[in-house]
N, C-alpha and C positions, 0 to 999 in steps of 0.2 A: 462178716467176712471182710478181709482186707482187700483193697484194690491195689494190685501189684502190676508194674509195667516192666517187661523184660525186653531189652533192646540188644540185638546181636549184630556185630559187625564182622564181616568175613572178607578176606582178601586172599588172592592166590599168589603165591610166590613161585620163583623158579624151582624151588625144592619140592613143590607140590605139597607143602605143609599147610595145614589149615589152622588159621588163627581166629579165634572167636573172642570177641570182647562183649561181655554181657554186663549190663548195668541194671540194677533193680532199684526202682523208686517206689517209695510208699506214697500212694496217691490219696490216702485217707488222712486228712488233716484234722480229725475230730479231737485228737488228744491236745491237752493244754499246752505242752511244750513245743508242739509243731515240729518234732524232729523227723528227719528223713534219713534213712540209712542207705548207703551205697556200698556195694560189695567191694572189698579191697582186692588188690592185685593177687594176694594169696588165694582168696576164694575163687577168683576167676581162673587161676591155674588149676585148682582142684576140679572145677566144673569142666574145664577143657580136658582134663585127664580122663574123667568118666565118659565124656562125649567121644573121645578117641577110641574107646574100647568097643563102641557099637560097630557091629559088622555092616559093611556097605556092599550092596549088590550093584556091581558096575554094569550089569547087562539088563537092568530094568528099563521098561519103556515109559515114555512121557505121553500122557494123554491130555489133550486140550479140552476146552469147553465144548467143542463140537464133536468130541470123542474121536478125533482124527489122530492117528499115530504119526509120530515124527521121529526119525532116527537121529540120534545125536552121537557125538564122540564120547567114548567111555569116560574120559576125564571129566567132561562137562556134566554127563548124566549122573556120575557118582557124586559130583559136588552138590547137585540139586537134591538128590535123595538124602545125602548126609545132612544137608541144611534142614530138610524137613524132619528127619529123625532126631537130630540134635535139639531142635526147638521143642518137639513133643516131649522128649525125655526131661528136659530142663523144667518144663511147665509141670509135668507129673510129679517130679521130685519136690518142687517148691510148693505144690498144692498140699503135699503131705505135712508141711511145716507151718501151715497157717494157724494163727492163734485165734481163739474165740474172742468175741467182743462182748464179754459179760459186762465189762465196765470200760471207761475211757482209758484207764491206765494199762489195760491189756490189749490195746489196739494195734500193737506192733509185734513182730517176731523178735524174740530175744536173741542175743548173741549166742547163748548156749544151744538153743534149738538149731540155729544156723550151723553151729560147730558140729552137732550130732549128724546133721544132714550131710555135710561135706566130708566130715571125717578129719578135719584139721583142727589145729589149735589156734585160737585167736587171743592175742594179748589184750586183755581188757584195758590195760593202761594206755593202749594206743587207739582207744575208741574215738578220740578226738580227731584222728586222722580220717575218719569215715564221714566227715562232713561233706557238704555239697561242694563239688569242684566245677570248674568250667568245662564246656564241651571239649575244649582243647586238651584238658587233663584226662578226660575219659577215653578219647580215641588215640591219644599219644601225640607227642610233639612232633615226631618225625614220621607220622603215618603216611605222608605223601610218598615216602621212599618205597612203601610196600606195594604201590600200584605200578603196573607196566603199561603206560599209555604214551601217545605221541603229543599230548597236549603241552608237555613241558618244554618242547623244543623252542628255542629262542629265535625270534625273527627280527631283523633290523628295523628300527623305527624310521618312518618316513617323515622327514621335516617338511612342513608346509611352507610354501613361499608366502611372505606377507603380501596382502592386497595393495595395489597401487591406487589408494583412494584419493590421492592428490593429483594424479595425472602426470607426474614428472617423467616416468618411463615412457609413457605414450608420447609426450611432447618431444623428448630427445630422439626417439625413434622416427617420429614424423619429420623433425628437422633434418635428420640424417638422410631420410628418403628424399626430401625436397632439396637437399644440398644447400641449406641456409644455416646461419649461425644462430644458436638459441639465445634468447634474451634472458640474461642472468637475473635481472630484477623480477621478471615474470616467474621464473622458477622459484625464487625465494618467497614470493607472495602466495604460491599455491596452497600452502598449509594454513594461511590466514583466512579470517572471515571477510576481510575487505581487501579488494585489489584495485589499484589505480595504475593505469597504463595510458598516458596521454602523449600526444605529439610524437607518435612513432611512425606514422605514415605506412600503415599495413598494406602490403600488396597481396596478391592472391595466395602465394605460397605461405607467407607469414600468417595470414588469417586462417588458412587450413590447419596449420600446426597449432595455432592458438585455440581453434574450435575443437580440435581433437582432444587437447588437454582439458578444456573446460567440460567437455562431454563426460569425461571420466572423473572429474573432480566432484567431491561431495562435501567440500568444506566452505567454499566461497559463497557468500550470501549477497554481498554488495560489490558490484562490478562497475568500474568507471573506465570506459573506453572512448571518451570524448576526444574531439579534435585530432582524429587520425586519418581523415580524408580517405575512408575505406572505399567508397564507391559501390558499384553494383555487385561485383563478384564477391568481394570480401563480406559485404552485407548479407548476401544470400547464405554464405557459409555460417555466419553467426546465427541466422534464423534457424538453420537446420540444427545447430547446437542447442538452441533454446527448446527445441522439441524434445530433446533427450534429457537435458539437465533440469532437474526439479528442485534444485537447491537455491538458485539465484532468485532473489526476491526484489532486488533494487538494481536497475540497469540504466546506465547513462550512455547513450549513443549520439549525443548532440554534436553538431558541426562535423558530420561525416559524409555529407553529400550523397546520401543514400538514394534519393530519387523515388519516383512513384512506384516502380516495380518492387523494390525492397520494402517500401512502406506498406504496400498491399499485402505482401507476405507476412510482415509483422502483424498486421491486423488479423489475418487469417490464423496466425499462431495464437493470438490473444483470445480468439473465439473459443478455444479449448483449454488454454493454459489457466490453471487455478492456483498457481503459486506466485505469479508476479504481482507485486504490490505497488511498486513505483517504477515508472518508465519515463525517461527524459529524451525527447526526440526533437529538440529545437534545432533550427538551422539545417534542414535536410532537403529543402526544395520540394516539399510535399504540396500538391495541388488538389483539385476537386476529387479525383479518384480515391485518394487516400482519405479525404474527409468522408467520403461515402462509406468506405469499409469501417472506419472508426465510429461512424454512426451506428453500425451494427454491433460493434464492440460495446458501445454504451448500452445497447439494449440487452445484450446477452451476458456479458462478463459481470459478475457480481463480487469479484475479489480485488480488482484494480482500484487502488485508493488515490494515487497521485499520478497525473498525466500532464506533461509539458509539451505542447505543440507550438510554442512560440517561434517567431522568426521563420515562418513558412509562407506559403502563397495561396491561402484558401479563398481570399476575396469574398465577394457577396454570395455566390452560388455555393461554394464550399461551406460557408457559415450556415446556410440554410440546412444542410445535412447535419452538421454538428449540433445545431439548436434542436432539431427534431429528435436526435438520439439522446441528447442531454436531458430532455424533458422526461424520458423514460428510464434514466439511469438510477440505480439504487445503491451505488457503492462509492463513486468518486467523491472525494472530499476536497481535493485541491486540483484546480484546472487553470492552466495558463494558455491564453490565445493571443498573447502580446505580439504586435507587429505582424499582422496577417492581412492588412488591407480590408478589414471588416467594415462594410458600409451598407447603408440603405436597409433593404429587407434582411440582409444577413445579421445586422446588428439587432433588428427587431426580433428575429428568431432566437438569438442567444438570450435576449432580455425576457422573451416570453417563456423560455424554459425555467426561469427562476420561480415562476408561479406554480410549477408542477414538481420541480425537483425538491426533495426533502433531505438530501445528504450533503450537498455542496456547502463547504464552509469558506473557501477562499477562491475568488475569481479575479483573474488579471486580464483586463481588456485594454490595457494602455497601448498607446502608439497605434491606434487604428483611426477610423473616421466615423465615429458614431454620430457626431454633430447633433443638431436639434432633435431630429426624429428618433435617434437612438436614446437620447436622454428622456424623451417623452415616453418611450416604451419601458425604459428602466424604471422611471417614476411610477408607472402604472402597475407593473408586475412585481416590483420590489415590495409593495404593500402587502402582497399575498404570501410573501416568503417569510419563514420564521427560523431559518437555519444559517443563512449567510452571515459570516463574521467579518470578512475582509473583502473590500471591493476597490479596485484600482481602475479608474477611467482617465488617467492622465494623458494629456496630449491627444485629444480626440476632436479638435476643432469645435469645442463647445463654447458658446457665447453666454452672455448674461441671460438670454431667454431660455436657453437649454438648462442652465443651472437653476432657474426658477422652477422648472418642471420637476426637479429632483427634491425640492424642499419638502413637499408633502410626505414622500416616502421616508426621507431622512428623519423627520420629526416623530414618526410613529414606529419605526422598525425596532423590534424588541431586543435583538442580540447583536446588531452591527457594532463592531468595535473599532475598525479602521476604515477610513474613507479618504481616498486620494483623488484629487481633481486638479492637480497642478499642471502647469504648462498649457493651460487653456485661457483664451482671452475673455474671461468672465468679468474682469474689471472689479473695481471697488464695490459696485452695486451687487454683483453676483456673490462676492465674498460676504457682504453684509447680510444678504438674504439667507445664506447657508448658516451663518453664525446665529441668526435668530432661530433657525430650526434646531440648533444645538441646545438652545435653552430649554427645549421640551424633551430632548432625548438625552438621557444620562448614561446610556450604554457605550457611546463612542468615547474612546480615550485618545485616539490619534487622528488628527485632521490635517491633511497636507494641501497647502496652496503653493506648492513649490514654484519658484520663479514668477510669482504673481506679486507685483508691487502694490502696496496699500497706502492709503492716506492716513492722516492723523486720527480721523474719526474711526476708521476701521481698527486702528491700533488700540484705541480706547475700548472698543467693544471686545477685542481679544483679551485685553488685560482684565476686564470685568468678568468675563466668562471663566478665565483661569482662576480668579479669586473665588468664584462660587463653587467650583468642583475641580477634580483632578483631570486635566485634559492637556495633551500636548498639541500645539498648533504650529505648523511650519508655514512660513511665508517667504516671499522674495524680498522682504524688507521695505522700508519706506522710500519714496521718491519715484523716479521714473517720469515719463511724459504722459499726461492725461489730456486727451484731446477733447475740448469742449465744443459747443456749438459756435459757428462763426458769427460775428456781429452782423446785424443787418446793414445792407448798403445804404448810402446817403439818399439815393432816389427812393429806396424802400421806406425810409423814414419820412420823406416828404409826402409820399402817397398815403401812408398810414395816418399822417397828421391831417391831411385833407379829409380822409374818410372819418376820422374820429370827430372832426368839427362839422361834419355834414356840409361840406363845402364842395364846390366844383372847381376844377383846375382853371376853367375859363374865367370864372369870377375872380380868382386870385390874380390871374395874368392881367385882365383888363383894369383891375384896381391898381396894379403897379404901373401899367402903361399909361402914364399921364398924357403924353402927346399923341396917342392913338396911331402910332406908326408900326404896330405889330412887332415892336422890338423893345427890349428892356436892357438897359445898361447893367453892368455888373454891380454898380453902386446902388442903383434902384432896387435890384433884386435882393441884395443883402439887407438893405434898410427895410424893405417891405416884409421879409420873412422874420426879421428880428422883432418888428412891431406887432406881427400877428401872433407871437408867442411860441414860435418853433424852437424847441430846445436843441439847438446845435451851436457849436462854437464857430468862430470865424473861419478856422481852418477847415472844418467839415463843410461849411457853406461854400468856401472857395473850391474844394474838391467837387462839390455838387455842380457848380457852374462849369467847371472844366469838363465834366461828363456830359452836360447838356449842350455845350457849345461845340457841336460837331464840326462846323466849318471854320472855327478858330478866327472869327472876325471881331471878337471882343464883345459881341452883343448876343442876347438870348432871344431867339425868335419863338413864336407861338408854335410853329410846326416842330421845333426841336423839343419843346416841353411835352407835346403830345407823343412824340416818338419815345421819350423816356418813360412816360406813363405806360405805354404799350409794352415796353420791355418788362416792366415790373409785373404787369398783369399776366404776361406769358410765363414768367418764372413762377408765379403763384399757381397757375394751372398745372404746370409741370410737376411741382411738388405735391399737389393733390393727387395726381395720377400715381406717383411713386408710393405715397402713403396708402392709397387704396389697393394697389397691387401687393404691397407688403402684407397688408391685413388679410388679403385673400390667400396668399401663399401660406400664411400661418394657419388659417382655417383648414386648408387642404392637408397640411402636414399633420394636423391633429388627428385626422382620420388615418389611423395606422393601416398599412397595406395588409390585405388578407393573405395569410401564409397557410399552406396546407398542413394540417395536423395540429393547428392551434385555434 
């Protein structure tokens, strides 16, 4: 049996004529040539003619699946019954013309059988026209005209207004509302990825307009608003903008006199902001409260990479907060605390954070007051750090003893590349000790002794080190004043000579006093000392006599020599006390203060 598919299309026109398009497809593709026959337009007309002769009962009832009767209009009921009868008649007539499938060559109805069925003549020469056509050819090119619906009514297209992703419209409207003149350069930069707006002096109105535009902007990523003297009100407006804008990743608000109130708001914003990567806040008069909130930022924010808090006023207590937070931070790579009056325990806290922090690569502590105790802490904790690449401790009141405490860490640190210790009174001795440490560390390629003058020996050491490996060393040049130890006094020389020869002062005096009158003339004194082997020239001896002859009578009395000796002994006792006190202070400073959290 053949598998045949009959598809009928009906449409109702205003003339109540019924048009049926019927297509017959051969679904059995077992024959080798794979031919499929489609009834031509003449065949469809013949089928339509026979269908139209079928009587239609317009008063029949329609029964649904639930056997419920529904009354319909005569025209609609007639159409449904006509449709049913037409389909049944077509199928019955076509079933009579099926061909047997004795073999594969007889698997289709022939054109003659179809001609006998319909009663028409088909030109066999036009059989090539009965090939498969598109659906558009089957139902007619202008079939849409035969339907009576409201779908074809034309509606005007609504033009969508473009979104103001740059914030230009918002900015102009806000400037108009605030009655201020828009900044043309700002408007031009709104579509750019980087915006620079310096030295404008924003007041409250200008900052509100600026913040409104940036809140709507989705283009700017790098924003430089430094040196605008914004103050409290304008600063708060910008903070509110940063809560809405999620596209700015680099922000410079340096030298804007924001103060603690705005600084605290900025810190609170950073507790939840996950988009900011770089934040520059130098020169904004921040003190301890801001340091405290930024310590919390260090602990919770894991996206901020670079932070500049230089030229503020954190002092010792603020540095304690920052050090405690920095020890727990896991994201910041670049940190600047330059010019913040960091001293004492504050410097120790920052240094102690180096032993626990594993992300910091660049640290700027220049222009503070680390001094000896700060260098001692840095030297100890830097040994435990393996990530810091750049360290700047220039101008921190560091002497030669402080530089000595850094030598151990500098000689073993594995990745340190830049070390700056200029503008510190470390002298030639401190420079030489650091240069010796560089012989053991090959990672450092930049060493700065800015404005520290060196001697010829130090210069030779620098030249030899540069010959051995690639390293840049900056110095203050040769020359300058090098203060040495003062030469001992003439009386000091005399007393030391007596002690070295195991003699007593009275023995020397009575040996020179030939006439036993407890007086020695200047001539006798000079002659006696020269004969005893004292290494002093006549000029020095003459100065010694002038120091001893307190009454200026031209003679040296025994009591005057005793007074001179007493002065020397008192000076020696005083120097011993100073040396002992200095050693004790150094021992006390080596014991680093205990800081909570470290």
